[in-house]
PyMOL Python script that loads the backbone (N, CA, C, O; Angstrom):
from pymol import cmd

cmd.read_pdbstr("""\
ATOM      1  N   MET A   1      16.773 169.703 185.665  1.00  0.00           N
ATOM      2  CA  MET A   1      16.617 171.097 185.298  1.00  0.00           C
ATOM      3  C   MET A   1      17.936 171.678 184.788  1.00  0.00           C
ATOM      4  O   MET A   1      17.954 172.454 183.832  1.00  0.00           O
ATOM      5  N   ARG A   2      19.023 171.300 185.425  1.00  0.00           N
ATOM      6  CA  ARG A   2      20.332 171.808 185.009  1.00  0.00           C
ATOM      7  C   ARG A   2      20.674 171.323 183.596  1.00  0.00           C
ATOM      8  O   ARG A   2      21.210 172.085 182.792  1.00  0.00           O
ATOM      9  N   THR A   3      20.368 170.070 183.297  1.00  0.00           N
ATOM     10  CA  THR A   3      20.627 169.516 181.973  1.00  0.00           C
ATOM     11  C   THR A   3      19.822 170.261 180.917  1.00  0.00           C
ATOM     12  O   THR A   3      20.341 170.587 179.850  1.00  0.00           O
ATOM     13  N   PHE A   4      18.568 170.527 181.213  1.00  0.00           N
ATOM     14  CA  PHE A   4      17.718 171.258 180.273  1.00  0.00           C
ATOM     15  C   PHE A   4      18.289 172.650 180.005  1.00  0.00           C
ATOM     16  O   PHE A   4      18.295 173.108 178.862  1.00  0.00           O
ATOM     17  N   ALA A   5      18.762 173.315 181.041  1.00  0.00           N
ATOM     18  CA  ALA A   5      19.343 174.654 180.890  1.00  0.00           C
ATOM     19  C   ALA A   5      20.608 174.600 180.030  1.00  0.00           C
ATOM     20  O   ALA A   5      20.823 175.474 179.190  1.00  0.00           O
ATOM     21  N   LEU A   6      21.427 173.601 180.231  1.00  0.00           N
ATOM     22  CA  LEU A   6      22.649 173.455 179.424  1.00  0.00           C
ATOM     23  C   LEU A   6      22.330 173.188 177.958  1.00  0.00           C
ATOM     24  O   LEU A   6      22.975 173.742 177.068  1.00  0.00           O
ATOM     25  N   VAL A   7      21.343 172.344 177.710  1.00  0.00           N
ATOM     26  CA  VAL A   7      20.940 172.041 176.336  1.00  0.00           C
ATOM     27  C   VAL A   7      20.374 173.297 175.673  1.00  0.00           C
ATOM     28  O   VAL A   7      20.687 173.588 174.519  1.00  0.00           O
ATOM     29  N   LEU A   8      19.548 174.030 176.396  1.00  0.00           N
ATOM     30  CA  LEU A   8      18.959 175.256 175.856  1.00  0.00           C
ATOM     31  C   LEU A   8      20.042 176.293 175.557  1.00  0.00           C
ATOM     32  O   LEU A   8      20.011 176.941 174.510  1.00  0.00           O
ATOM     33  N   LEU A   9      20.981 176.448 176.455  1.00  0.00           N
ATOM     34  CA  LEU A   9      22.088 177.380 176.248  1.00  0.00           C
ATOM     35  C   LEU A   9      22.924 176.975 175.034  1.00  0.00           C
ATOM     36  O   LEU A   9      23.328 177.825 174.240  1.00  0.00           O
ATOM     37  N   SER A  10      23.179 175.687 174.895  1.00  0.00           N
ATOM     38  CA  SER A  10      23.952 175.191 173.749  1.00  0.00           C
ATOM     39  C   SER A  10      23.230 175.480 172.435  1.00  0.00           C
ATOM     40  O   SER A  10      23.860 175.879 171.455  1.00  0.00           O
ATOM     41  N   LEU A  11      21.932 175.285 172.410  1.00  0.00           N
ATOM     42  CA  LEU A  11      21.157 175.558 171.207  1.00  0.00           C
ATOM     43  C   LEU A  11      21.167 177.047 170.867  1.00  0.00           C
ATOM     44  O   LEU A  11      21.247 177.415 169.695  1.00  0.00           O
ATOM     45  N   LEU A  12      21.087 177.901 171.880  1.00  0.00           N
ATOM     46  CA  LEU A  12      21.141 179.340 171.636  1.00  0.00           C
ATOM     47  C   LEU A  12      22.497 179.746 171.062  1.00  0.00           C
ATOM     48  O   LEU A  12      22.569 180.558 170.139  1.00  0.00           O
ATOM     49  N   LEU A  13      23.552 179.188 171.604  1.00  0.00           N
ATOM     50  CA  LEU A  13      24.890 179.515 171.105  1.00  0.00           C
ATOM     51  C   LEU A  13      25.084 179.020 169.675  1.00  0.00           C
ATOM     52  O   LEU A  13      25.699 179.706 168.859  1.00  0.00           O
ATOM     53  N   LEU A  14      24.573 177.855 169.373  1.00  0.00           N
ATOM     54  CA  LEU A  14      24.678 177.334 168.008  1.00  0.00           C
ATOM     55  C   LEU A  14      23.888 178.190 167.034  1.00  0.00           C
ATOM     56  O   LEU A  14      24.318 178.394 165.899  1.00  0.00           O
ATOM     57  N   GLY A  15      22.739 178.693 167.463  1.00  0.00           N
ATOM     58  CA  GLY A  15      21.931 179.560 166.611  1.00  0.00           C
ATOM     59  C   GLY A  15      22.650 180.847 166.285  1.00  0.00           C
ATOM     60  O   GLY A  15      22.582 181.315 165.148  1.00  0.00           O
ATOM     61  N   CYS A  16      23.336 181.434 167.247  1.00  0.00           N
ATOM     62  CA  CYS A  16      24.096 182.654 167.010  1.00  0.00           C
ATOM     63  C   CYS A  16      25.264 182.381 166.074  1.00  0.00           C
ATOM     64  O   CYS A  16      25.562 183.196 165.201  1.00  0.00           O
ATOM     65  N   ASP A  17      25.913 181.265 166.243  1.00  0.00           N
ATOM     66  CA  ASP A  17      27.051 180.902 165.424  1.00  0.00           C
ATOM     67  C   ASP A  17      26.633 180.661 163.972  1.00  0.00           C
ATOM     68  O   ASP A  17      27.416 180.926 163.060  1.00  0.00           O
ATOM     69  N   ARG A  18      25.444 180.176 163.748  1.00  0.00           N
ATOM     70  CA  ARG A  18      24.975 179.862 162.399  1.00  0.00           C
ATOM     71  C   ARG A  18      24.857 181.129 161.553  1.00  0.00           C
ATOM     72  O   ARG A  18      25.164 181.106 160.361  1.00  0.00           O
ATOM     73  N   GLU A  19      24.416 182.232 162.157  1.00  0.00           N
ATOM     74  CA  GLU A  19      24.294 183.482 161.410  1.00  0.00           C
ATOM     75  C   GLU A  19      25.670 183.916 160.904  1.00  0.00           C
ATOM     76  O   GLU A  19      25.809 184.356 159.762  1.00  0.00           O
ATOM     77  N   TYR A  20      26.681 183.789 161.761  1.00  0.00           N
ATOM     78  CA  TYR A  20      28.051 184.123 161.355  1.00  0.00           C
ATOM     79  C   TYR A  20      28.529 183.193 160.250  1.00  0.00           C
ATOM     80  O   TYR A  20      29.116 183.648 159.269  1.00  0.00           O
ATOM     81  N   LYS A  21      28.286 181.905 160.399  1.00  0.00           N
ATOM     82  CA  LYS A  21      28.744 180.937 159.401  1.00  0.00           C
ATOM     83  C   LYS A  21      28.081 181.184 158.051  1.00  0.00           C
ATOM     84  O   LYS A  21      28.737 181.079 157.015  1.00  0.00           O
ATOM     85  N   ASN A  22      26.796 181.508 158.051  1.00  0.00           N
ATOM     86  CA  ASN A  22      26.100 181.794 156.792  1.00  0.00           C
ATOM     87  C   ASN A  22      26.712 183.013 156.107  1.00  0.00           C
ATOM     88  O   ASN A  22      26.961 183.008 154.902  1.00  0.00           O
ATOM     89  N   CYS A  23      26.949 184.059 156.905  1.00  0.00           N
ATOM     90  CA  CYS A  23      27.552 185.272 156.356  1.00  0.00           C
ATOM     91  C   CYS A  23      28.957 184.975 155.832  1.00  0.00           C
ATOM     92  O   CYS A  23      29.331 185.412 154.744  1.00  0.00           O
ATOM     93  N   PHE A  24      29.726 184.230 156.618  1.00  0.00           N
ATOM     94  CA  PHE A  24      31.099 183.901 156.247  1.00  0.00           C
ATOM     95  C   PHE A  24      31.150 183.108 154.946  1.00  0.00           C
ATOM     96  O   PHE A  24      31.956 183.406 154.065  1.00  0.00           O
ATOM     97  N   GLU A  25      30.293 182.101 154.825  1.00  0.00           N
ATOM     98  CA  GLU A  25      30.287 181.267 153.622  1.00  0.00           C
ATOM     99  C   GLU A  25      29.912 182.081 152.383  1.00  0.00           C
ATOM    100  O   GLU A  25      30.478 181.867 151.311  1.00  0.00           O
ATOM    101  N   ALA A  26      28.978 183.000 152.517  1.00  0.00           N
ATOM    102  CA  ALA A  26      28.593 183.847 151.386  1.00  0.00           C
ATOM    103  C   ALA A  26      29.731 184.802 151.017  1.00  0.00           C
ATOM    104  O   ALA A  26      30.012 185.017 149.838  1.00  0.00           O
ATOM    105  N   ALA A  27      30.385 185.375 152.040  1.00  0.00           N
ATOM    106  CA  ALA A  27      31.485 186.307 151.786  1.00  0.00           C
ATOM    107  C   ALA A  27      32.681 185.595 151.171  1.00  0.00           C
ATOM    108  O   ALA A  27      33.351 186.161 150.307  1.00  0.00           O
ATOM    109  N   VAL A  28      32.961 184.381 151.591  1.00  0.00           N
ATOM    110  CA  VAL A  28      34.086 183.619 151.034  1.00  0.00           C
ATOM    111  C   VAL A  28      33.863 183.363 149.552  1.00  0.00           C
ATOM    112  O   VAL A  28      34.797 183.466 148.758  1.00  0.00           O
ATOM    113  N   ALA A  29      32.658 183.037 149.180  1.00  0.00           N
ATOM    114  CA  ALA A  29      32.370 182.780 147.764  1.00  0.00           C
ATOM    115  C   ALA A  29      32.636 184.030 146.923  1.00  0.00           C
ATOM    116  O   ALA A  29      33.193 183.939 145.829  1.00  0.00           O
ATOM    117  N   ILE A  30      32.239 185.187 147.435  1.00  0.00           N
ATOM    118  CA  ILE A  30      32.455 186.441 146.709  1.00  0.00           C
ATOM    119  C   ILE A  30      33.943 186.770 146.634  1.00  0.00           C
ATOM    120  O   ILE A  30      34.462 187.102 145.568  1.00  0.00           O
ATOM    121  N   GLU A  31      34.622 186.674 147.772  1.00  0.00           N
ATOM    122  CA  GLU A  31      36.042 187.004 147.819  1.00  0.00           C
ATOM    123  C   GLU A  31      36.882 186.016 147.018  1.00  0.00           C
ATOM    124  O   GLU A  31      37.893 186.398 146.428  1.00  0.00           O
ATOM    125  N   ARG A  32      36.475 184.761 146.993  1.00  0.00           N
ATOM    126  CA  ARG A  32      37.219 183.736 146.253  1.00  0.00           C
ATOM    127  C   ARG A  32      37.297 184.088 144.773  1.00  0.00           C
ATOM    128  O   ARG A  32      38.335 183.898 144.139  1.00  0.00           O
ATOM    129  N   GLU A  33      36.203 184.599 144.225  1.00  0.00           N
ATOM    130  CA  GLU A  33      36.205 184.977 142.807  1.00  0.00           C
ATOM    131  C   GLU A  33      37.265 186.038 142.534  1.00  0.00           C
ATOM    132  O   GLU A  33      38.015 185.933 141.564  1.00  0.00           O
ATOM    133  N   GLN A  34      37.330 187.061 143.387  1.00  0.00           N
ATOM    134  CA  GLN A  34      38.282 188.148 143.173  1.00  0.00           C
ATOM    135  C   GLN A  34      39.718 187.687 143.400  1.00  0.00           C
ATOM    136  O   GLN A  34      40.595 187.952 142.577  1.00  0.00           O
ATOM    137  N   VAL A  35      39.958 187.003 144.508  1.00  0.00           N
ATOM    138  CA  VAL A  35      41.319 186.585 144.852  1.00  0.00           C
ATOM    139  C   VAL A  35      41.847 185.585 143.832  1.00  0.00           C
ATOM    140  O   VAL A  35      42.989 185.702 143.387  1.00  0.00           O
ATOM    141  N   CYS A  36      41.041 184.616 143.462  1.00  0.00           N
ATOM    142  CA  CYS A  36      41.499 183.615 142.502  1.00  0.00           C
ATOM    143  C   CYS A  36      41.741 184.240 141.135  1.00  0.00           C
ATOM    144  O   CYS A  36      42.649 183.825 140.416  1.00  0.00           O
ATOM    145  N   ASN A  37      40.941 185.231 140.773  1.00  0.00           N
ATOM    146  CA  ASN A  37      41.167 185.943 139.519  1.00  0.00           C
ATOM    147  C   ASN A  37      42.498 186.671 139.579  1.00  0.00           C
ATOM    148  O   ASN A  37      43.271 186.629 138.622  1.00  0.00           O
ATOM    149  N   ASP A  38      42.778 187.347 140.708  1.00  0.00           N
ATOM    150  CA  ASP A  38      44.054 188.043 140.880  1.00  0.00           C
ATOM    151  C   ASP A  38      45.217 187.062 140.799  1.00  0.00           C
ATOM    152  O   ASP A  38      46.228 187.341 140.154  1.00  0.00           O
ATOM    153  N   LEU A  39      45.072 185.908 141.456  1.00  0.00           N
ATOM    154  CA  LEU A  39      46.134 184.905 141.431  1.00  0.00           C
ATOM    155  C   LEU A  39      46.354 184.383 140.013  1.00  0.00           C
ATOM    156  O   LEU A  39      47.494 184.176 139.597  1.00  0.00           O
ATOM    157  N   TRP A  40      45.264 184.170 139.270  1.00  0.00           N
ATOM    158  CA  TRP A  40      45.395 183.688 137.901  1.00  0.00           C
ATOM    159  C   TRP A  40      46.147 184.706 137.067  1.00  0.00           C
ATOM    160  O   TRP A  40      47.020 184.343 136.280  1.00  0.00           O
ATOM    161  N   GLN A  41      45.812 185.989 137.235  1.00  0.00           N
ATOM    162  CA  GLN A  41      46.492 187.028 136.466  1.00  0.00           C
ATOM    163  C   GLN A  41      47.973 187.084 136.817  1.00  0.00           C
ATOM    164  O   GLN A  41      48.813 187.251 135.933  1.00  0.00           O
ATOM    165  N   ASN A  42      48.301 186.947 138.094  1.00  0.00           N
ATOM    166  CA  ASN A  42      49.711 186.928 138.499  1.00  0.00           C
ATOM    167  C   ASN A  42      50.425 185.716 137.926  1.00  0.00           C
ATOM    168  O   ASN A  42      51.571 185.815 137.489  1.00  0.00           O
ATOM    169  N   CYS A  43      49.756 184.578 137.927  1.00  0.00           N
ATOM    170  CA  CYS A  43      50.335 183.351 137.377  1.00  0.00           C
ATOM    171  C   CYS A  43      50.580 183.509 135.877  1.00  0.00           C
ATOM    172  O   CYS A  43      51.642 183.140 135.376  1.00  0.00           O
ATOM    173  N   GLU A  44      49.603 184.052 135.169  1.00  0.00           N
ATOM    174  CA  GLU A  44      49.735 184.248 133.720  1.00  0.00           C
ATOM    175  C   GLU A  44      50.883 185.205 133.410  1.00  0.00           C
ATOM    176  O   GLU A  44      51.655 184.965 132.482  1.00  0.00           O
ATOM    177  N   LYS A  45      51.000 186.275 134.171  1.00  0.00           N
ATOM    178  CA  LYS A  45      52.071 187.250 133.974  1.00  0.00           C
ATOM    179  C   LYS A  45      53.441 186.597 134.191  1.00  0.00           C
ATOM    180  O   LYS A  45      54.365 186.814 133.408  1.00  0.00           O
ATOM    181  N   ALA A  46      53.565 185.806 135.246  1.00  0.00           N
ATOM    182  CA  ALA A  46      54.824 185.110 135.526  1.00  0.00           C
ATOM    183  C   ALA A  46      55.152 184.108 134.429  1.00  0.00           C
ATOM    184  O   ALA A  46      56.310 183.988 134.029  1.00  0.00           O
ATOM    185  N   ALA A  47      54.161 183.396 133.942  1.00  0.00           N
ATOM    186  CA  ALA A  47      54.389 182.409 132.879  1.00  0.00           C
ATOM    187  C   ALA A  47      54.861 183.091 131.600  1.00  0.00           C
ATOM    188  O   ALA A  47      55.750 182.586 130.914  1.00  0.00           O
ATOM    189  N   ARG A  48      54.273 184.225 131.285  1.00  0.00           N
ATOM    190  CA  ARG A  48      54.689 184.951 130.079  1.00  0.00           C
ATOM    191  C   ARG A  48      56.123 185.469 130.208  1.00  0.00           C
ATOM    192  O   ARG A  48      56.889 185.424 129.246  1.00  0.00           O
ATOM    193  N   LYS A  49      56.483 185.958 131.392  1.00  0.00           N
ATOM    194  CA  LYS A  49      57.855 186.427 131.606  1.00  0.00           C
ATOM    195  C   LYS A  49      58.857 185.281 131.475  1.00  0.00           C
ATOM    196  O   LYS A  49      59.917 185.448 130.872  1.00  0.00           O
ATOM    197  N   ARG A  50      58.526 184.126 132.035  1.00  0.00           N
ATOM    198  CA  ARG A  50      59.424 182.967 131.945  1.00  0.00           C
ATOM    199  C   ARG A  50      59.548 182.476 130.501  1.00  0.00           C
ATOM    200  O   ARG A  50      60.634 182.121 130.045  1.00  0.00           O
ATOM    201  N   ALA A  51      58.414 182.463 129.791  1.00  0.00           N
ATOM    202  CA  ALA A  51      58.443 182.022 128.401  1.00  0.00           C
ATOM    203  C   ALA A  51      59.282 182.979 127.558  1.00  0.00           C
ATOM    204  O   ALA A  51      60.050 182.550 126.697  1.00  0.00           O
ATOM    205  N   GLU A  52      59.129 184.275 127.814  1.00  0.00           N
ATOM    206  CA  GLU A  52      59.917 185.269 127.081  1.00  0.00           C
ATOM    207  C   GLU A  52      61.404 185.087 127.354  1.00  0.00           C
ATOM    208  O   GLU A  52      62.220 185.172 126.437  1.00  0.00           O
ATOM    209  N   ALA A  53      61.755 184.839 128.599  1.00  0.00           N
ATOM    210  CA  ALA A  53      63.162 184.647 128.958  1.00  0.00           C
ATOM    211  C   ALA A  53      63.729 183.382 128.324  1.00  0.00           C
ATOM    212  O   ALA A  53      64.875 183.371 127.875  1.00  0.00           O
ATOM    213  N   SER A  54      62.930 182.318 128.285  1.00  0.00           N
ATOM    214  CA  SER A  54      63.437 181.063 127.722  1.00  0.00           C
ATOM    215  C   SER A  54      63.558 181.121 126.199  1.00  0.00           C
ATOM    216  O   SER A  54      64.304 180.337 125.612  1.00  0.00           O
ATOM    217  N   CYS A  55      62.845 182.028 125.559  1.00  0.00           N
ATOM    218  CA  CYS A  55      62.897 182.153 124.100  1.00  0.00           C
ATOM    219  C   CYS A  55      63.712 183.362 123.655  1.00  0.00           C
ATOM    220  O   CYS A  55      63.685 183.730 122.481  1.00  0.00           O
ATOM    221  N   GLU A  56      64.421 183.969 124.562  1.00  0.00           N
ATOM    222  CA  GLU A  56      65.189 185.181 124.265  1.00  0.00           C
ATOM    223  C   GLU A  56      66.164 184.963 123.103  1.00  0.00           C
ATOM    224  O   GLU A  56      66.389 185.881 122.314  1.00  0.00           O
ATOM    225  N   ALA A  57      66.735 183.784 122.988  1.00  0.00           N
ATOM    226  CA  ALA A  57      67.711 183.505 121.929  1.00  0.00           C
ATOM    227  C   ALA A  57      67.084 183.581 120.539  1.00  0.00           C
ATOM    228  O   ALA A  57      67.785 183.850 119.563  1.00  0.00           O
ATOM    229  N   PHE A  58      65.805 183.354 120.435  1.00  0.00           N
ATOM    230  CA  PHE A  58      65.138 183.347 119.134  1.00  0.00           C
ATOM    231  C   PHE A  58      64.511 184.687 118.782  1.00  0.00           C
ATOM    232  O   PHE A  58      63.933 184.839 117.706  1.00  0.00           O
ATOM    233  N   LYS A  59      64.621 185.652 119.676  1.00  0.00           N
ATOM    234  CA  LYS A  59      64.023 186.957 119.452  1.00  0.00           C
ATOM    235  C   LYS A  59      64.805 187.689 118.369  1.00  0.00           C
ATOM    236  O   LYS A  59      66.036 187.677 118.387  1.00  0.00           O
ATOM    237  N   PRO A  60      64.115 188.326 117.426  1.00  0.00           N
ATOM    238  CA  PRO A  60      64.837 189.050 116.353  1.00  0.00           C
ATOM    239  C   PRO A  60      65.670 190.205 116.941  1.00  0.00           C
ATOM    240  O   PRO A  60      65.244 190.895 117.867  1.00  0.00           O
ATOM    241  N   LYS A  61      66.837 190.381 116.383  1.00  0.00           N
ATOM    242  CA  LYS A  61      67.718 191.456 116.845  1.00  0.00           C
ATOM    243  C   LYS A  61      67.276 192.759 116.209  1.00  0.00           C
ATOM    244  O   LYS A  61      66.925 192.810 115.031  1.00  0.00           O
ATOM    245  N   GLU A  62      67.301 193.806 117.010  1.00  0.00           N
ATOM    246  CA  GLU A  62      66.973 195.129 116.481  1.00  0.00           C
ATOM    247  C   GLU A  62      68.249 195.793 115.983  1.00  0.00           C
ATOM    248  O   GLU A  62      69.270 195.782 116.671  1.00  0.00           O
ATOM    249  N   ASP A  63      68.191 196.363 114.805  1.00  0.00           N
ATOM    250  CA  ASP A  63      69.371 197.017 114.222  1.00  0.00           C
ATOM    251  C   ASP A  63      69.343 198.486 114.460  1.00  0.00           C
ATOM    252  O   ASP A  63      70.257 199.197 114.040  1.00  0.00           O
TER     253      ASP A  63
END
""", "prot")
cmd.dss("prot")
cmd.show_as("cartoon", "prot")
cmd.util.cbc("prot")
cmd.orient("prot")
């Protein structure tokens, strides 16, 4: 009887945890799109600044 109660309790706890995991996995997918987009934009901005700095010698002089 004790074993059955432990197994039943374990199954109940796993069922509760699954609802959280489903929600978490869905939220991560949504947040990943935004965060990765932000990171890409930051990366692109940094790359452009570095490229501009490395080509500064070839930039036309303003008179």
